[in-house]
C-alpha positions as CSV (number, residue, x, y, z in Angstrom):
1,M,-8.5,-65.4,0.8
2,D,-7.4,-67.1,4.0
3,G,-7.9,-70.8,4.0
4,L,-7.2,-71.4,0.4
5,V,-5.6,-74.8,-0.2
6,G,-3.0,-75.1,-2.9
7,R,-0.7,-77.8,-4.2
8,P,3.1,-77.8,-4.0
9,A,4.6,-76.9,-7.4
10,V,7.9,-76.4,-9.0
11,L,8.8,-73.8,-11.7
12,R,12.0,-74.6,-13.6
13,D,14.4,-71.9,-14.7
14,H,13.2,-69.6,-12.0
15,A,14.3,-68.9,-8.4
16,T,12.8,-67.2,-5.4
17,R,15.0,-64.6,-3.7
18,F,14.6,-61.9,-1.2
19,T,15.1,-59.1,-3.7
20,A,11.7,-57.2,-3.7
21,A,12.4,-54.0,-1.8
22,G,10.2,-53.1,1.1
23,L,10.4,-50.5,3.9
24,P,14.1,-50.6,5.1
25,W,13.6,-50.8,8.8
26,L,10.3,-52.7,9.0
27,E,10.0,-54.9,6.0
28,P,13.3,-54.7,4.3
29,R,12.8,-57.4,1.6
30,F,10.1,-59.6,0.3
31,L,10.4,-62.9,-1.6
32,A,10.3,-62.5,-5.4
33,L,10.2,-64.8,-8.3
34,E,12.9,-64.2,-10.9
35,P,14.1,-65.9,-14.1
36,A,17.1,-68.1,-13.3
37,P,18.3,-70.6,-15.9
38,G,19.0,-74.0,-14.4
39,E,17.3,-73.3,-11.0
40,E,14.0,-74.3,-9.6
41,A,11.5,-72.2,-7.7
42,H,9.2,-74.1,-5.2
43,G,5.8,-72.6,-4.5
44,V,2.1,-73.3,-4.3
45,L,-0.3,-73.7,-7.2
46,L,-3.6,-72.1,-6.4
47,E,-6.9,-71.8,-8.3
48,L,-8.3,-68.4,-7.7
49,E,-11.6,-66.8,-8.6
50,E,-11.3,-63.7,-10.8
51,D,-12.1,-61.3,-8.0
52,H,-9.5,-62.9,-5.7
53,W,-6.9,-62.6,-8.5
54,R,-7.7,-58.9,-9.0
55,A,-7.3,-58.4,-5.2
56,V,-3.8,-60.0,-5.4
57,I,-2.8,-57.9,-8.4
58,A,-4.1,-54.7,-6.6
59,H,-2.0,-55.5,-3.6
60,E,1.2,-56.5,-5.3
61,D,3.3,-53.7,-6.8
62,G,6.4,-54.1,-9.0
63,Y,5.5,-57.4,-10.5
64,T,4.5,-58.5,-14.0
65,E,2.2,-61.3,-14.9
66,A,3.9,-64.2,-16.7
67,L,2.4,-67.4,-18.2
68,V,4.5,-70.3,-16.9
69,L,4.5,-74.1,-16.9
70,V,4.7,-75.6,-13.4
71,W,5.1,-79.2,-12.3
72,A,2.5,-80.3,-9.7
73,D,0.7,-83.5,-8.9
74,G,2.9,-85.4,-11.4
75,A,1.9,-83.3,-14.4
76,H,2.6,-79.9,-16.0
77,H,0.1,-77.1,-15.5
78,E,-0.2,-73.7,-17.2
79,A,-0.3,-71.0,-14.6
80,T,0.1,-67.3,-14.2
81,A,2.9,-66.2,-11.9
82,L,3.9,-62.8,-10.6
83,V,7.5,-62.2,-11.6
84,L,9.5,-59.3,-10.1
85,D,10.0,-56.4,-12.6
86,P,13.8,-55.9,-12.9
87,A,13.2,-52.2,-12.4
88,H,12.0,-53.0,-8.9
89,R,14.8,-55.4,-8.0
90,A,16.9,-54.6,-4.9
91,A,20.1,-56.3,-3.8
92,E,19.3,-59.6,-2.0
93,G,18.7,-59.0,1.7
94,L,16.8,-60.3,4.7
95,P,13.1,-60.1,5.3
96,S,11.5,-59.2,8.6
97,G,11.1,-61.9,11.1
98,R,7.3,-61.4,10.8
99,Y,7.4,-62.0,7.0
100,A,9.7,-65.0,7.3
101,D,7.4,-66.5,10.0
102,R,4.5,-66.3,7.5
103,L,6.7,-68.0,4.9
104,V,7.6,-70.8,7.3
105,R,4.0,-71.4,8.3
106,G,2.8,-71.3,4.7
107,A,5.5,-73.6,3.5
108,L,4.7,-76.1,6.2
109,A,0.9,-75.9,5.6
110,S,1.4,-76.3,1.9
111,G,3.8,-79.3,2.1
112,L,6.7,-77.6,0.5
113,P,10.1,-79.5,0.6
114,E,12.0,-79.4,3.8
115,H,14.9,-77.5,2.2
116,V,12.5,-74.7,1.4
117,V,11.1,-74.6,5.0
118,E,14.7,-74.6,6.3
119,R,15.6,-71.7,4.1
120,Y,12.7,-69.7,5.4
121,R,13.6,-70.7,9.0
122,D,17.1,-69.4,8.5
123,A,15.7,-66.1,7.2
124,Q,13.4,-66.0,10.2
125,R,16.4,-66.4,12.6
126,R,18.5,-63.9,10.8
127,G,15.7,-61.5,9.9
128,S,15.8,-57.7,10.2
129,P,17.1,-56.9,13.7
130,V,14.6,-54.0,14.1
131,T,11.6,-56.3,13.7
132,R,13.0,-58.7,16.3
133,W,12.3,-56.2,19.0
134,L,9.2,-54.7,17.3
135,R,7.3,-58.0,17.3
136,P,7.0,-58.2,21.1
137,L,6.1,-54.5,21.1
138,V,3.3,-55.2,18.6
139,A,2.0,-58.0,20.7
140,V,1.9,-55.8,23.9
141,V,0.2,-52.9,22.1
142,R,-2.3,-55.3,20.4
143,R,-3.2,-56.8,23.8
144,G,-3.5,-53.4,25.4
145,T,-5.7,-51.9,22.6
146,G,-7.4,-55.0,21.3
147,H,-7.0,-53.6,17.8
148,V,-4.3,-54.5,15.4
149,G,-4.7,-51.3,13.3
150,L,-4.4,-49.0,16.4
151,G,-1.5,-51.1,17.6
152,A,0.3,-50.6,14.3
153,A,-0.4,-46.9,14.3
154,V,1.0,-46.5,17.8
155,I,4.2,-48.4,16.8
156,A,4.5,-46.3,13.6
157,V,4.4,-43.1,15.8
158,V,6.9,-44.5,18.2
159,L,9.2,-45.6,15.4
160,G,8.9,-42.2,13.7
161,I,9.9,-40.5,16.9
162,L,12.9,-42.8,17.4
163,L,14.0,-42.3,13.8
164,A,13.7,-38.5,14.1
165,L,15.8,-38.6,17.3
166,W,18.4,-40.8,15.7
167,A,18.6,-38.5,12.6
168,Q,19.3,-35.5,14.9
169,R,22.4,-37.2,16.5
């Protein structure tokens, strides 16, 4: 689904927050859409083929589909959004730098407002401290192996060893 082009959109009475729980040390929080009276959530309106939508649903856990009315291109559009299930909500926290970097790049490419881009840049700067030193390690392993999956596996093993040693202190 890379290369999809969407349109900036606003959803009223909702907000995006880093409240979707991830893996505490690697991907602590993800951005989630939540009901929030009086607030606005900025995002991207995409038209997806059915098989692409099924792929998104299969990948995302802890969300429910909601029919919403968004504002894009000077008009209202009915859309389906994935809203975080309250049972899966965690306290608001910081995402990994890697995830925040993807949000910044996506927001810039999609033409989202500058205040949204700056919010993601702030999350990028303040992101999970563990991922700040893991990112260069991933790049080194990726260059050495030429394979992202193998690089991630090596890092997972190294991280597992470090966590086991830390737990034994």
